[in-house]
N, C-alpha and C positions, 0 to 999 in steps of 0.2 A: 502494500500502499502503497503513494507516494501522498508528501505533505506540503504546503504550503509554503511557501516561505514570507514573511510579511514582508515591503517594501512597504517602508512610508509613501506617502506624494509627493511629497514636498521634491525626494532622489530623484523617482519621474518622472518633473520637471524640469530638474537639472540634467536629466536625459537628452530630454525630448528638446533642451535649448543648447546643447553643445552638440545635439547630432544637427542642426537643425544652421543654426553660426558656421558648420562644417561646410553645411552643401551652400550657402553663400558666399563665401571668401574661398568657393572652388569654381561655386557659378556666377559667380558676378565681379565683373574687375574694381566694376565701384568699392565693393565695402571692400577688400584691400587696401583700398587706400587711407585718410586719412579725413578725419569729421575738423572742424572748429567747435564745437560744442564738447563733442567728447572727446577725439585723440584719434589718435589710429585706432582704425578698429579694427582690425583682427586678437589685435587685445582682448576689448569688449563682448568679441563676438565667440571667439576663440576659447581662449587665453580662460580667464573668471571666471568664466561656466567651468570651465576643466578645473582648476583649481580648488572651484567650491562647492565641483564630486568628492574629486579625493577625499577633502574633508570632513565631508559625508558620510559617506561610505568606510571612516576610520581612519582613518594617517596609511595606509597602507605602506609600507618603508621599500622602497625599491631596491632591486637586489642584492650590487656593493653595496648597503649600505649594510643592510643583513650578515655580509659575506666578513664586513668587517668587525662585524660587534662579535659574532660569537667564532676570530679567530683566534685561534691560539698563541701563546711559544710567550716569549716574550712582554715583561711589563710597563709600562711607560713609564718613563720617570716623569715627577713631577720638578716644578721646576720649582726654585726657592730665591728667596735674599740674600742676599750678602750682609753680612756682618760686619761693619767696621767700627 
């Protein structure tokens, strides 16, 4: 038996905003430019919804960061102040 997982409506809205922003930037040359009121359009159409979705999904770490965190071996030495 399969159970359904609950996805918050805001996460669905963020996914739709990201997909529509990607489509706009890919298909409309005007969406790749800059606006006097908003600034650089791909930032607001793609990057900001992507960052918001990343935060809403629980901030999964990139693969390189997880490899560095779980790497064993030598400990890093903490810097100390010199006393004079």
